[in-house]
N, C-alpha and C positions, 0 to 999 in steps of 0.2 A: 761086254759093254755092260755097265751099272744100270740096274732098274730100281725103282723105287716104288712101294706098295701105294695104291690108290683104290678108289671106290668108282664103280660105273654104275650109274642109276639111270634106268630106264623108265619113263612116264608114258604111258600111251593115254592119249587122252581125246575127247572129241575136240575136232579141228576149231570150232568157234570159241573153245575156251583157252586156246594156245596163247593168246595175249594176256590173259589173266593170270595163267600159270607162270608164264615168263617174267611178268611184272613181280608175282611174289618171290620167285627165285631171285630176282635182282635185290630185292628189299632183303633176301636172306644172306647177301652176300656172294651169291653165285656170280663168277664173272665170266663164265663160258657155258655154251651148251650147243647143240646141233639139233634141229629140227628136221624130222624127216616124213615125207607122207607114208600112211599106211594103206595098202591096197585092198586089204580085205583080211579075212580071217574066220575062226570059229570058235566060240565059248559058249558060257552059260545060257545066252539069249540066242543060239545058234549061229548059223553061217551068215557072214554079210559081204558084200562087195562094195566098191565105189563104181563100178561098171555101170555106165548110164547116168550117173550123177552129173548134173550141171554145175552146181555149186559146191562150196566146200561145206555147207550145213550139215549133211549127213557122214562126213568124212571122219578118218581118225588121223592123228600126228603122234608120231614118237619124237620124245624131247629126250636126249640123252646128253649126260652130264658126266665128267670125268673130274673127281674132287680128291682133296685129301681126306684121309680116315677121320680126322678131327672134327672136320666141317659136315660131317654126314648127318648129324642130328638136326641142325638147323636146316638143311635142305629138305629133309623128310617132314619136318613140322610144316614148312611153306607148302611143299607139294599136297601133304594130306588135307590142308585147309582148304585146297581147290578141288581135288579129287573126291573128298569124302560126299560131296553133293552131286557128283556127276558121274557118268560111265567113266572108268578109267583104272588101269593097271600101274602099278609100281614095283619094280624089281630092283635088287642091290646085288652086286656080284663084285667080288674080289679082283682086280687087275694089275698090272705092273705097267708104269711108264717111263719113258726115257729121260724126259725133262721136267722132273719134279717142281722147278721153279715156275712152270705154267701153271700150276693149279694150286 
């Protein structure tokens, strides 16, 4: 089966910033993404968990995009404009997709 090169961008950001991030991605021409809850983790600021939280205010989400390599810079510019002022991590990995026309 034929596969096609793509980029997988994962943005982990505070849940209240999700809408601002996804609006910025739309303006940058990103046509699809997936949002997943982040249950906890550890990093420079120590260990954290969503356990015991009532609302989304203290939580994190992961926004995952699969895009064509030539669209990466626009997505990263849009994401950085939101993430630079808030807690967040952006990672980019190479991946392969089956239906390139969807990205």
